[in-house]
C-alpha positions as MATLAB code, in Angstrom:
seq = 'MLRVWCLHHIVIIGEAASRVSESFRKQYEDVPSRRIVAMKNAVVHGYFKVDWAQVWVVIEKELSPLQQKLSLIFPNCSD';
ca = [
     -16.880    4.782    8.170;
     -15.542    4.620    4.590;
     -12.524    6.827    5.671;
     -11.900    4.324    8.725;
     -12.165    1.211    6.333;
      -9.917    2.996    3.787;
      -7.254    3.558    6.401;
      -7.662    0.014    7.575;
      -6.663   -1.344    4.482;
      -3.768    0.849    3.789;
      -2.464   -0.165    7.128;
      -2.925   -3.778    6.028;
      -1.078   -3.309    2.958;
       1.783   -1.221    4.283;
       2.302   -3.990    6.988;
       2.600   -6.354    4.337;
       4.927   -4.300    2.301;
       7.029   -4.000    5.352;
       7.626   -7.559    5.860;
       8.917   -8.329    2.265;
      12.481   -9.368    2.052;
      15.222   -7.175    0.614;
      15.613   -9.568   -2.210;
      12.054   -9.224   -3.022;
      12.334   -5.515   -3.245;
      15.419   -5.673   -5.365;
      13.742   -8.263   -7.542;
      10.464   -6.172   -8.099;
      11.863   -2.689   -8.026;
       8.792   -1.562   -9.755;
       6.602   -2.539   -6.765;
       7.149    0.790   -4.464;
       7.367   -1.079   -1.255;
       8.975    1.599    0.626;
       6.643    4.278   -0.387;
       3.705    1.847    0.832;
       5.372    1.304    4.131;
       5.749    5.255    4.491;
       2.248    5.823    3.762;
       1.255    3.210    6.107;
       3.539    5.130    8.720;
       1.992    8.565    7.730;
      -1.356    6.833    8.449;
      -0.593    5.111   11.837;
       1.332    7.938   13.181;
      -0.187   11.084   11.592;
      -3.100   10.785   14.042;
      -5.124   13.798   13.151;
      -2.894   15.090   10.424;
      -3.939   12.591    7.597;
      -3.924   14.362    4.279;
      -7.525   12.828    2.917;
      -6.753   14.356   -0.471;
      -3.500   12.301   -0.646;
      -5.275    9.219    0.638;
      -7.920    9.424   -1.903;
      -5.546    9.941   -4.708;
      -3.623    6.742   -3.737;
      -7.184    5.031   -3.717;
      -8.155    6.083   -6.995;
      -4.859    6.032   -9.073;
      -2.314    3.656   -7.396;
      -4.355    0.811   -5.918;
      -5.327   -0.623   -9.266;
      -1.857   -0.662  -10.840;
      -0.305   -1.901   -7.706;
      -3.010   -4.850   -7.933;
      -2.142   -5.430  -11.310;
       1.595   -5.550  -10.637;
       1.108   -8.060   -7.600;
      -1.212  -10.355   -9.745;
       1.562  -10.730  -12.334;
       3.987  -11.695   -9.497;
       1.306  -13.916   -7.664;
      -0.727  -15.182  -10.154;
      -2.341  -17.969   -8.034;
      -3.594  -15.604   -5.309;
      -7.090  -14.441   -5.665;
      -8.180  -10.862   -5.800;
];
């Protein structure tokens, strides 16, 4: 269930990143929008080929810095 929950939220984050404008991407180049979308696509279309070690690295090491960057961009949004 933990894996399903994690993948579900990676898909949501990736889908949101896929909908940001090109101007947003250029303005906030330190937000890795394209990498986020690529991860979502790998998870969605990878089916039984999900690299769980890589997923866990993203969860442990990359989500917190991403949240910090986004909270600076969108300070009025809640956690």
